[in-house]
C-alpha positions as CSV (number, residue, x, y, z in Angstrom):
1,M,16.9,39.2,11.4
2,L,16.0,35.5,11.5
3,K,12.7,34.6,13.2
4,V,12.6,31.2,14.9
5,N,9.3,29.3,15.1
6,K,9.2,28.1,18.7
7,E,6.7,25.3,17.9
8,K,8.9,23.7,15.2
9,S,12.3,24.4,16.8
10,V,13.3,22.1,19.6
11,V,16.5,20.8,21.2
12,R,16.2,17.0,21.5
13,H,18.2,13.9,21.1
14,V,18.8,13.1,17.4
15,S,16.7,9.9,17.6
16,K,13.6,11.9,18.7
17,I,13.7,14.4,15.8
18,K,11.5,14.3,12.7
19,F,13.1,16.2,9.8
20,L,11.4,16.4,6.4
21,G,9.6,13.1,7.0
22,Y,12.7,11.2,8.1
23,S,13.8,10.2,11.5
24,F,17.2,9.0,12.6
25,Y,18.5,5.9,14.4
26,N,21.9,4.6,15.5
27,Y,23.1,1.3,13.9
28,R,26.4,0.0,15.1
29,G,27.8,3.4,15.8
30,E,26.5,4.9,12.6
31,W,23.5,7.3,12.3
32,R,21.1,6.3,9.6
33,L,17.8,7.5,8.1
34,R,14.4,5.8,8.3
35,I,10.9,6.9,7.5
36,H,9.1,8.6,10.4
37,P,6.0,6.8,11.5
38,K,3.9,9.9,10.8
39,S,5.1,9.8,7.2
40,L,4.1,6.1,6.9
41,G,0.7,7.0,8.3
42,K,0.2,9.8,5.7
43,M,1.3,7.4,3.0
44,K,-1.3,4.8,4.1
45,A,-4.0,7.4,4.3
46,R,-3.2,8.6,0.8
47,I,-3.3,5.1,-0.6
48,K,-6.7,4.6,1.2
49,G,-7.9,7.7,-0.6
50,L,-6.6,6.6,-4.0
51,T,-8.2,3.2,-3.6
52,G,-11.6,4.4,-2.2
53,R,-14.8,3.4,-3.9
54,S,-16.3,6.8,-4.0
55,R,-13.9,8.2,-6.6
56,G,-15.7,6.7,-9.6
57,W,-12.4,5.9,-11.3
58,S,-11.8,3.1,-13.7
59,D,-9.1,0.5,-12.9
60,E,-6.8,2.2,-15.4
61,Q,-7.2,5.6,-13.8
62,R,-6.6,4.2,-10.3
63,I,-3.5,2.4,-11.5
64,L,-2.1,5.6,-13.1
65,Y,-2.7,7.6,-9.9
66,L,-1.2,4.9,-7.7
67,R,1.8,4.5,-9.9
68,E,2.4,8.3,-9.9
69,Y,2.1,8.6,-6.2
70,L,4.2,5.5,-5.3
71,T,7.0,6.5,-7.7
72,G,7.2,10.0,-6.2
73,W,7.0,8.7,-2.7
74,M,9.8,6.1,-3.3
75,H,12.0,8.6,-4.9
76,Y,11.6,11.0,-2.0
77,F,12.3,8.4,0.6
78,K,15.0,6.4,-1.2
79,L,17.7,7.5,1.3
80,A,15.9,5.7,4.1
81,D,16.4,2.2,5.3
82,M,13.0,0.7,4.7
83,G,13.4,-2.9,3.4
84,T,11.6,-4.6,6.3
85,K,9.0,-1.9,6.8
86,L,8.3,-2.0,3.1
87,G,7.6,-5.7,3.2
88,H,4.8,-5.2,5.7
89,L,3.5,-2.1,3.8
90,D,3.4,-4.1,0.6
91,M,1.3,-6.9,2.2
92,W,-1.1,-4.3,3.6
93,Y,-1.3,-2.6,0.1
94,R,-2.0,-5.8,-1.7
95,R,-4.7,-6.7,0.8
96,R,-6.2,-3.2,0.2
97,L,-6.2,-3.8,-3.6
98,R,-7.9,-7.2,-3.1
99,M,-10.6,-5.5,-0.9
100,V,-11.2,-2.9,-3.6
101,K,-11.7,-5.6,-6.3
102,W,-14.0,-7.5,-4.0
103,K,-16.0,-4.3,-3.3
104,Q,-16.2,-3.6,-7.1
105,W,-17.9,-6.9,-7.7
106,K,-20.7,-5.6,-5.4
107,H,-23.4,-8.3,-5.9
108,S,-23.3,-12.0,-5.2
109,K,-23.9,-12.8,-8.9
110,S,-20.9,-10.8,-10.1
111,K,-18.8,-12.3,-7.3
112,I,-19.7,-15.8,-8.4
113,R,-19.1,-15.0,-12.1
114,N,-15.7,-13.4,-11.4
115,L,-14.6,-16.2,-9.1
116,L,-15.6,-18.8,-11.6
117,Q,-13.6,-17.0,-14.3
118,L,-10.6,-17.1,-12.0
119,G,-10.9,-20.9,-11.7
120,V,-12.7,-21.4,-8.4
121,S,-15.2,-24.3,-8.2
122,K,-18.9,-23.5,-8.2
123,Y,-19.4,-24.6,-4.6
124,K,-16.5,-22.4,-3.3
125,A,-17.6,-19.5,-5.5
126,Y,-21.2,-19.6,-4.2
127,K,-20.0,-20.1,-0.6
128,W,-17.6,-17.1,-0.7
129,A,-19.9,-14.8,-2.7
130,H,-22.5,-15.2,0.1
131,T,-20.0,-14.7,3.0
132,R,-21.0,-12.3,5.8
133,K,-17.4,-11.5,6.6
134,S,-16.3,-7.9,6.1
135,Y,-14.5,-6.8,2.9
136,W,-11.3,-6.3,4.8
137,H,-11.5,-9.8,6.4
138,T,-12.4,-11.4,3.1
139,A,-9.4,-9.7,1.4
140,K,-7.1,-11.8,3.6
141,S,-8.9,-15.0,3.0
142,W,-7.4,-17.8,1.0
143,I,-10.0,-17.4,-1.8
144,L,-8.8,-13.9,-2.7
145,T,-5.2,-14.4,-2.0
146,T,-5.1,-17.3,-4.4
147,T,-7.4,-15.9,-7.1
148,L,-6.3,-12.3,-6.9
149,S,-2.7,-13.2,-6.4
150,N,0.3,-10.8,-6.6
151,D,0.9,-12.0,-10.2
152,Y,-2.8,-11.3,-11.1
153,L,-2.6,-7.8,-9.7
154,K,0.7,-7.3,-11.6
155,Q,-1.0,-8.4,-14.8
156,L,-3.8,-5.9,-14.2
157,G,-1.0,-3.2,-14.0
158,Y,-1.1,-2.4,-10.3
159,P,2.4,-1.3,-9.1
160,S,4.2,-3.2,-6.3
161,L,5.9,-1.4,-3.5
162,L,8.8,-3.8,-3.4
163,A,9.3,-3.7,-7.2
164,E,9.1,0.1,-7.2
165,Y,11.6,0.3,-4.4
166,K,14.0,-2.0,-6.2
167,R,13.6,0.0,-9.4
168,V,14.3,3.3,-7.6
169,C,17.4,1.8,-5.8
170,V,18.8,0.5,-9.1
171,T,18.5,3.9,-10.8
172,T,20.3,5.8,-8.1
């Protein structure tokens, strides 16, 4: 005899259903898959956990764990339409990585030294190293978006959500 879980079983319109992390929507008469907002929230929470400062990981270890997680996540959700949503997620993810690097530099002296190594003038390096803005706010500033650019993060080995999505879509 089959037992039905009354909390999980429900009769609703197909657009209101969450099934295995996916939700459904109608596009020009055709039902398609997208990632449910709860699944996106869980993904962001996991990335926050993997990029947290309290882990004590080296950059190489963090990159490895991020690559493993993002590859698995992309393969699981490859059936969903997520091009636009992924663009916004990628911007958030890159900002998160910039914030992590800024936090890693900790002290003003190391921030100045690293900014100078990345080609920033002495005046700007000193000014930004002593900013009172939050880590998250500074991560969106022009100083970090130009010095810790997407290309720089790629050189360090950090995976890109968009590149990973393209790679997964090509292999299927």
